[in-house]
Structures are given as C-alpha cells and as structure tokens.
PyMOL Python script that loads the backbone (N, CA, C, O; Angstrom):
from pymol import cmd

cmd.read_pdbstr("""\
ATOM      1  N   UNK A   1     -17.731  20.980 -15.718  1.00  0.00           N
ATOM      2  CA  UNK A   1     -16.900  21.885 -16.477  1.00  0.00           C
ATOM      3  C   UNK A   1     -16.142  21.073 -17.522  1.00  0.00           C
ATOM      4  O   UNK A   1     -15.096  20.492 -17.233  1.00  0.00           O
ATOM      5  N   UNK A   2     -16.665  21.042 -18.705  1.00  0.00           N
ATOM      6  CA  UNK A   2     -16.024  20.277 -19.755  1.00  0.00           C
ATOM      7  C   UNK A   2     -14.929  21.058 -20.453  1.00  0.00           C
ATOM      8  O   UNK A   2     -13.981  20.475 -20.980  1.00  0.00           O
ATOM      9  N   UNK A   3     -15.056  22.373 -20.459  1.00  0.00           N
ATOM     10  CA  UNK A   3     -14.050  23.187 -21.133  1.00  0.00           C
ATOM     11  C   UNK A   3     -12.982  23.608 -20.133  1.00  0.00           C
ATOM     12  O   UNK A   3     -13.310  24.076 -19.043  1.00  0.00           O
ATOM     13  N   UNK A   4     -11.707  23.450 -20.488  1.00  0.00           N
ATOM     14  CA  UNK A   4     -10.649  23.923 -19.583  1.00  0.00           C
ATOM     15  C   UNK A   4     -10.637  25.445 -19.523  1.00  0.00           C
ATOM     16  O   UNK A   4     -10.909  26.126 -20.512  1.00  0.00           O
ATOM     17  N   UNK A   5     -10.320  25.954 -18.358  1.00  0.00           N
ATOM     18  CA  UNK A   5     -10.189  27.392 -18.186  1.00  0.00           C
ATOM     19  C   UNK A   5      -8.793  27.785 -18.637  1.00  0.00           C
ATOM     20  O   UNK A   5      -7.848  27.019 -18.448  1.00  0.00           O
ATOM     21  N   UNK A   6      -8.650  28.922 -19.206  1.00  0.00           N
ATOM     22  CA  UNK A   6      -7.322  29.324 -19.640  1.00  0.00           C
ATOM     23  C   UNK A   6      -7.152  30.825 -19.544  1.00  0.00           C
ATOM     24  O   UNK A   6      -8.118  31.585 -19.611  1.00  0.00           O
ATOM     25  N   UNK A   7      -5.919  31.232 -19.389  1.00  0.00           N
ATOM     26  CA  UNK A   7      -5.585  32.650 -19.370  1.00  0.00           C
ATOM     27  C   UNK A   7      -4.267  32.783 -20.110  1.00  0.00           C
ATOM     28  O   UNK A   7      -3.316  32.051 -19.834  1.00  0.00           O
ATOM     29  N   UNK A   8      -4.212  33.702 -21.034  1.00  0.00           N
ATOM     30  CA  UNK A   8      -2.968  33.844 -21.775  1.00  0.00           C
ATOM     31  C   UNK A   8      -2.524  35.294 -21.772  1.00  0.00           C
ATOM     32  O   UNK A   8      -3.338  36.217 -21.758  1.00  0.00           O
ATOM     33  N   UNK A   9      -1.237  35.466 -21.787  1.00  0.00           N
ATOM     34  CA  UNK A   9      -0.641  36.788 -21.833  1.00  0.00           C
ATOM     35  C   UNK A   9       0.613  36.679 -22.686  1.00  0.00           C
ATOM     36  O   UNK A   9       1.575  36.017 -22.297  1.00  0.00           O
ATOM     37  N   UNK A  10       0.608  37.309 -23.818  1.00  0.00           N
ATOM     38  CA  UNK A  10       1.755  37.201 -24.708  1.00  0.00           C
ATOM     39  C   UNK A  10       1.911  35.779 -25.193  1.00  0.00           C
ATOM     40  O   UNK A  10       1.005  35.233 -25.823  1.00  0.00           O
ATOM     41  N   UNK A  11       3.034  35.181 -24.910  1.00  0.00           N
ATOM     42  CA  UNK A  11       3.291  33.808 -25.330  1.00  0.00           C
ATOM     43  C   UNK A  11       3.092  32.803 -24.210  1.00  0.00           C
ATOM     44  O   UNK A  11       3.349  31.614 -24.399  1.00  0.00           O
ATOM     45  N   UNK A  12       2.636  33.259 -23.037  1.00  0.00           N
ATOM     46  CA  UNK A  12       2.456  32.368 -21.894  1.00  0.00           C
ATOM     47  C   UNK A  12       0.981  31.987 -21.806  1.00  0.00           C
ATOM     48  O   UNK A  12       0.109  32.855 -21.786  1.00  0.00           O
ATOM     49  N   UNK A  13       0.707  30.688 -21.754  1.00  0.00           N
ATOM     50  CA  UNK A  13      -0.663  30.197 -21.627  1.00  0.00           C
ATOM     51  C   UNK A  13      -0.741  29.255 -20.440  1.00  0.00           C
ATOM     52  O   UNK A  13       0.082  28.351 -20.296  1.00  0.00           O
ATOM     53  N   UNK A  14      -1.737  29.472 -19.590  1.00  0.00           N
ATOM     54  CA  UNK A  14      -1.952  28.612 -18.432  1.00  0.00           C
ATOM     55  C   UNK A  14      -3.324  27.982 -18.588  1.00  0.00           C
ATOM     56  O   UNK A  14      -4.327  28.691 -18.669  1.00  0.00           O
ATOM     57  N   UNK A  15      -3.380  26.662 -18.632  1.00  0.00           N
ATOM     58  CA  UNK A  15      -4.647  25.940 -18.716  1.00  0.00           C
ATOM     59  C   UNK A  15      -4.883  25.207 -17.415  1.00  0.00           C
ATOM     60  O   UNK A  15      -3.981  24.563 -16.882  1.00  0.00           O
ATOM     61  N   UNK A  16      -6.101  25.306 -16.905  1.00  0.00           N
ATOM     62  CA  UNK A  16      -6.476  24.619 -15.681  1.00  0.00           C
ATOM     63  C   UNK A  16      -7.628  23.677 -16.018  1.00  0.00           C
ATOM     64  O   UNK A  16      -8.666  24.109 -16.520  1.00  0.00           O
ATOM     65  N   UNK A  17      -7.439  22.395 -15.738  1.00  0.00           N
ATOM     66  CA  UNK A  17      -8.482  21.413 -15.998  1.00  0.00           C
ATOM     67  C   UNK A  17      -9.117  21.021 -14.666  1.00  0.00           C
ATOM     68  O   UNK A  17      -8.438  20.521 -13.769  1.00  0.00           O
ATOM     69  N   UNK A  18     -10.419  21.253 -14.545  1.00  0.00           N
ATOM     70  CA  UNK A  18     -11.107  21.003 -13.290  1.00  0.00           C
ATOM     71  C   UNK A  18     -12.035  19.794 -13.364  1.00  0.00           C
ATOM     72  O   UNK A  18     -12.842  19.578 -12.460  1.00  0.00           O
ATOM     73  N   UNK A  19     -11.927  19.009 -14.428  1.00  0.00           N
ATOM     74  CA  UNK A  19     -12.778  17.834 -14.557  1.00  0.00           C
ATOM     75  C   UNK A  19     -12.551  16.890 -13.380  1.00  0.00           C
ATOM     76  O   UNK A  19     -11.411  16.546 -13.067  1.00  0.00           O
ATOM     77  N   UNK A  20     -13.627  16.476 -12.734  1.00  0.00           N
ATOM     78  CA  UNK A  20     -13.532  15.523 -11.633  1.00  0.00           C
ATOM     79  C   UNK A  20     -13.197  16.143 -10.288  1.00  0.00           C
ATOM     80  O   UNK A  20     -13.154  15.430  -9.285  1.00  0.00           O
ATOM     81  N   UNK A  21     -12.962  17.432 -10.236  1.00  0.00           N
ATOM     82  CA  UNK A  21     -12.591  18.068  -8.970  1.00  0.00           C
ATOM     83  C   UNK A  21     -13.709  17.983  -7.952  1.00  0.00           C
ATOM     84  O   UNK A  21     -13.455  17.726  -6.775  1.00  0.00           O
ATOM     85  N   UNK A  22     -14.940  18.194  -8.382  1.00  0.00           N
ATOM     86  CA  UNK A  22     -16.085  18.106  -7.462  1.00  0.00           C
ATOM     87  C   UNK A  22     -16.180  16.713  -6.853  1.00  0.00           C
ATOM     88  O   UNK A  22     -16.461  16.569  -5.663  1.00  0.00           O
ATOM     89  N   UNK A  23     -15.948  15.698  -7.661  1.00  0.00           N
ATOM     90  CA  UNK A  23     -16.007  14.319  -7.189  1.00  0.00           C
ATOM     91  C   UNK A  23     -14.906  14.050  -6.155  1.00  0.00           C
ATOM     92  O   UNK A  23     -15.147  13.394  -5.142  1.00  0.00           O
ATOM     93  N   UNK A  24     -13.712  14.555  -6.415  1.00  0.00           N
ATOM     94  CA  UNK A  24     -12.599  14.376  -5.481  1.00  0.00           C
ATOM     95  C   UNK A  24     -12.850  15.110  -4.172  1.00  0.00           C
ATOM     96  O   UNK A  24     -12.522  14.596  -3.102  1.00  0.00           O
ATOM     97  N   UNK A  25     -13.428  16.306  -4.244  1.00  0.00           N
ATOM     98  CA  UNK A  25     -13.742  17.059  -3.025  1.00  0.00           C
ATOM     99  C   UNK A  25     -14.806  16.339  -2.206  1.00  0.00           C
ATOM    100  O   UNK A  25     -14.725  16.310  -0.978  1.00  0.00           O
ATOM    101  N   UNK A  26     -15.792  15.763  -2.866  1.00  0.00           N
ATOM    102  CA  UNK A  26     -16.831  15.017  -2.155  1.00  0.00           C
ATOM    103  C   UNK A  26     -16.230  13.809  -1.454  1.00  0.00           C
ATOM    104  O   UNK A  26     -16.601  13.505  -0.320  1.00  0.00           O
ATOM    105  N   UNK A  27     -15.306  13.115  -2.113  1.00  0.00           N
ATOM    106  CA  UNK A  27     -14.644  11.961  -1.502  1.00  0.00           C
ATOM    107  C   UNK A  27     -13.798  12.394  -0.303  1.00  0.00           C
ATOM    108  O   UNK A  27     -13.758  11.705   0.716  1.00  0.00           O
ATOM    109  N   UNK A  28     -13.132  13.527  -0.430  1.00  0.00           N
ATOM    110  CA  UNK A  28     -12.307  14.036   0.672  1.00  0.00           C
ATOM    111  C   UNK A  28     -13.181  14.398   1.876  1.00  0.00           C
ATOM    112  O   UNK A  28     -12.819  14.109   3.017  1.00  0.00           O
ATOM    113  N   UNK A  29     -14.328  15.027   1.623  1.00  0.00           N
ATOM    114  CA  UNK A  29     -15.239  15.379   2.719  1.00  0.00           C
ATOM    115  C   UNK A  29     -15.786  14.116   3.388  1.00  0.00           C
ATOM    116  O   UNK A  29     -15.938  14.072   4.608  1.00  0.00           O
ATOM    117  N   UNK A  30     -16.079  13.099   2.589  1.00  0.00           N
ATOM    118  CA  UNK A  30     -16.560  11.829   3.141  1.00  0.00           C
ATOM    119  C   UNK A  30     -15.487  11.182   4.012  1.00  0.00           C
ATOM    120  O   UNK A  30     -15.789  10.626   5.068  1.00  0.00           O
ATOM    121  N   UNK A  31     -14.241  11.257   3.566  1.00  0.00           N
ATOM    122  CA  UNK A  31     -13.136  10.703   4.346  1.00  0.00           C
ATOM    123  C   UNK A  31     -12.979  11.448   5.668  1.00  0.00           C
ATOM    124  O   UNK A  31     -12.749  10.824   6.704  1.00  0.00           O
ATOM    125  N   UNK A  32     -13.100  12.764   5.644  1.00  0.00           N
ATOM    126  CA  UNK A  32     -13.005  13.563   6.872  1.00  0.00           C
ATOM    127  C   UNK A  32     -14.118  13.169   7.842  1.00  0.00           C
ATOM    128  O   UNK A  32     -13.880  13.027   9.041  1.00  0.00           O
ATOM    129  N   UNK A  33     -15.333  12.993   7.318  1.00  0.00           N
ATOM    130  CA  UNK A  33     -16.451  12.580   8.176  1.00  0.00           C
ATOM    131  C   UNK A  33     -16.191  11.204   8.790  1.00  0.00           C
ATOM    132  O   UNK A  33     -16.474  10.984   9.967  1.00  0.00           O
ATOM    133  N   UNK A  34     -15.659  10.290   7.998  1.00  0.00           N
ATOM    134  CA  UNK A  34     -15.351   8.946   8.496  1.00  0.00           C
ATOM    135  C   UNK A  34     -14.296   9.010   9.593  1.00  0.00           C
ATOM    136  O   UNK A  34     -14.407   8.312  10.601  1.00  0.00           O
ATOM    137  N   UNK A  35     -13.289   9.828   9.409  1.00  0.00           N
ATOM    138  CA  UNK A  35     -12.229   9.977  10.411  1.00  0.00           C
ATOM    139  C   UNK A  35     -12.803  10.569  11.703  1.00  0.00           C
ATOM    140  O   UNK A  35     -12.443  10.135  12.797  1.00  0.00           O
ATOM    141  N   UNK A  36     -13.687  11.551  11.581  1.00  0.00           N
ATOM    142  CA  UNK A  36     -14.305  12.155  12.774  1.00  0.00           C
ATOM    143  C   UNK A  36     -15.133  11.123  13.532  1.00  0.00           C
ATOM    144  O   UNK A  36     -15.101  11.083  14.762  1.00  0.00           O
ATOM    145  N   UNK A  37     -15.879  10.282  12.798  1.00  0.00           N
ATOM    146  CA  UNK A  37     -16.681   9.243  13.444  1.00  0.00           C
ATOM    147  C   UNK A  37     -15.781   8.224  14.142  1.00  0.00           C
ATOM    148  O   UNK A  37     -16.074   7.796  15.258  1.00  0.00           O
ATOM    149  N   UNK A  38     -14.696   7.840  13.490  1.00  0.00           N
ATOM    150  CA  UNK A  38     -13.765   6.881  14.085  1.00  0.00           C
ATOM    151  C   UNK A  38     -13.126   7.463  15.341  1.00  0.00           C
ATOM    152  O   UNK A  38     -12.955   6.754  16.333  1.00  0.00           O
ATOM    153  N   UNK A  39     -12.775   8.732  15.309  1.00  0.00           N
ATOM    154  CA  UNK A  39     -12.180   9.391  16.478  1.00  0.00           C
ATOM    155  C   UNK A  39     -13.179   9.416  17.633  1.00  0.00           C
ATOM    156  O   UNK A  39     -12.814   9.184  18.786  1.00  0.00           O
ATOM    157  N   UNK A  40     -14.440   9.698  17.312  1.00  0.00           N
ATOM    158  CA  UNK A  40     -15.483   9.723  18.336  1.00  0.00           C
ATOM    159  C   UNK A  40     -15.669   8.333  18.946  1.00  0.00           C
ATOM    160  O   UNK A  40     -15.786   8.199  20.164  1.00  0.00           O
ATOM    161  N   UNK A  41     -15.696   7.307  18.105  1.00  0.00           N
ATOM    162  CA  UNK A  41     -15.821   5.939  18.613  1.00  0.00           C
ATOM    163  C   UNK A  41     -14.626   5.558  19.486  1.00  0.00           C
ATOM    164  O   UNK A  41     -14.790   4.893  20.509  1.00  0.00           O
ATOM    165  N   UNK A  42     -13.435   5.975  19.087  1.00  0.00           N
ATOM    166  CA  UNK A  42     -12.239   5.685  19.883  1.00  0.00           C
ATOM    167  C   UNK A  42     -12.312   6.382  21.232  1.00  0.00           C
ATOM    168  O   UNK A  42     -11.926   5.810  22.252  1.00  0.00           O
ATOM    169  N   UNK A  43     -12.806   7.617  21.240  1.00  0.00           N
ATOM    170  CA  UNK A  43     -12.968   8.344  22.509  1.00  0.00           C
ATOM    171  C   UNK A  43     -13.981   7.642  23.409  1.00  0.00           C
ATOM    172  O   UNK A  43     -13.765   7.525  24.616  1.00  0.00           O
ATOM    173  N   UNK A  44     -15.097   7.171  22.818  1.00  0.00           N
ATOM    174  CA  UNK A  44     -16.106   6.441  23.590  1.00  0.00           C
ATOM    175  C   UNK A  44     -15.526   5.157  24.174  1.00  0.00           C
ATOM    176  O   UNK A  44     -15.794   4.813  25.325  1.00  0.00           O
ATOM    177  N   UNK A  45     -14.735   4.455  23.378  1.00  0.00           N
ATOM    178  CA  UNK A  45     -14.113   3.219  23.849  1.00  0.00           C
ATOM    179  C   UNK A  45     -13.123   3.500  24.978  1.00  0.00           C
ATOM    180  O   UNK A  45     -13.081   2.766  25.965  1.00  0.00           O
ATOM    181  N   UNK A  46     -12.345   4.540  24.837  1.00  0.00           N
ATOM    182  CA  UNK A  46     -11.386   4.905  25.880  1.00  0.00           C
ATOM    183  C   UNK A  46     -12.118   5.244  27.184  1.00  0.00           C
ATOM    184  O   UNK A  46     -11.676   4.856  28.265  1.00  0.00           O
ATOM    185  N   UNK A  47     -13.218   5.958  27.079  1.00  0.00           N
ATOM    186  CA  UNK A  47     -14.001   6.305  28.270  1.00  0.00           C
ATOM    187  C   UNK A  47     -14.574   5.054  28.915  1.00  0.00           C
ATOM    188  O   UNK A  47     -14.560   4.922  30.138  1.00  0.00           O
ATOM    189  N   UNK A  48     -15.076   4.137  28.100  1.00  0.00           N
ATOM    190  CA  UNK A  48     -15.620   2.878  28.636  1.00  0.00           C
ATOM    191  C   UNK A  48     -14.537   2.073  29.336  1.00  0.00           C
ATOM    192  O   UNK A  48     -14.780   1.479  30.387  1.00  0.00           O
ATOM    193  N   UNK A  49     -13.341   2.052  28.756  1.00  0.00           N
ATOM    194  CA  UNK A  49     -12.224   1.329  29.384  1.00  0.00           C
ATOM    195  C   UNK A  49     -11.857   1.955  30.727  1.00  0.00           C
ATOM    196  O   UNK A  49     -11.597   1.249  31.701  1.00  0.00           O
ATOM    197  N   UNK A  50     -11.839   3.278  30.769  1.00  0.00           N
ATOM    198  CA  UNK A  50     -11.525   3.965  32.047  1.00  0.00           C
ATOM    199  C   UNK A  50     -12.583   3.644  33.093  1.00  0.00           C
ATOM    200  O   UNK A  50     -12.254   3.444  34.262  1.00  0.00           O
ATOM    201  N   UNK A  51     -13.845   3.593  32.691  1.00  0.00           N
ATOM    202  CA  UNK A  51     -14.918   3.276  33.633  1.00  0.00           C
ATOM    203  C   UNK A  51     -14.769   1.851  34.147  1.00  0.00           C
ATOM    204  O   UNK A  51     -14.972   1.599  35.334  1.00  0.00           O
ATOM    205  N   UNK A  52     -14.421   0.923  33.275  1.00  0.00           N
ATOM    206  CA  UNK A  52     -14.216  -0.464  33.695  1.00  0.00           C
ATOM    207  C   UNK A  52     -13.049  -0.584  34.673  1.00  0.00           C
ATOM    208  O   UNK A  52     -13.129  -1.307  35.666  1.00  0.00           O
ATOM    209  N   UNK A  53     -11.970   0.131  34.379  1.00  0.00           N
ATOM    210  CA  UNK A  53     -10.800   0.081  35.248  1.00  0.00           C
ATOM    211  C   UNK A  53     -11.123   0.674  36.615  1.00  0.00           C
ATOM    212  O   UNK A  53     -10.617   0.203  37.634  1.00  0.00           O
ATOM    213  N   UNK A  54     -11.960   1.697  36.639  1.00  0.00           N
ATOM    214  CA  UNK A  54     -12.319   2.340  37.902  1.00  0.00           C
ATOM    215  C   UNK A  54     -13.171   1.405  38.770  1.00  0.00           C
ATOM    216  O   UNK A  54     -13.118   1.467  39.998  1.00  0.00           O
ATOM    217  N   UNK A  55     -13.954   0.541  38.120  1.00  0.00           N
ATOM    218  CA  UNK A  55     -14.802  -0.378  38.861  1.00  0.00           C
ATOM    219  C   UNK A  55     -14.007  -1.547  39.447  1.00  0.00           C
ATOM    220  O   UNK A  55     -14.427  -2.153  40.433  1.00  0.00           O
ATOM    221  N   UNK A  56     -12.884  -1.855  38.853  1.00  0.00           N
ATOM    222  CA  UNK A  56     -12.099  -3.034  39.310  1.00  0.00           C
ATOM    223  C   UNK A  56     -11.210  -2.678  40.427  1.00  0.00           C
ATOM    224  O   UNK A  56     -10.483  -3.532  40.934  1.00  0.00           O
TER     225      UNK A  56
END
""", "prot")
cmd.dss("prot")
cmd.show_as("cartoon", "prot")
cmd.util.cbc("prot")
cmd.orient("prot")
C-alpha cells in the first residue's frame, strides 16, 4: 500500500499510513511462535527435572 488512506469531513482530515504494517505483523507472529516454542521447551525441561528428582 503505497498510497495513504484518508478520510475527510469538512476541515478534518485523517490520514492512515500502513506502509510496513504487513512486515511488522509477520515479525510479531514469528515472535509469538518463538515464545510458544520456548515455553514448550521449558515445560519439557521441568518435566525432565521432576522425573530425575523422583528417581533420586
């Protein structure tokens, strides 16, 4: 979207620039996926630690 979106009424004009928004959303989704993977790994590690403690 190279052209800004705009809406005007009387003397009030609102311009919205969406350049780069898709890229930022993709980065945010990638970050969420990374956080989910890290949480899963932490849960796996916690379970492994509990199993080790139970054996001792």
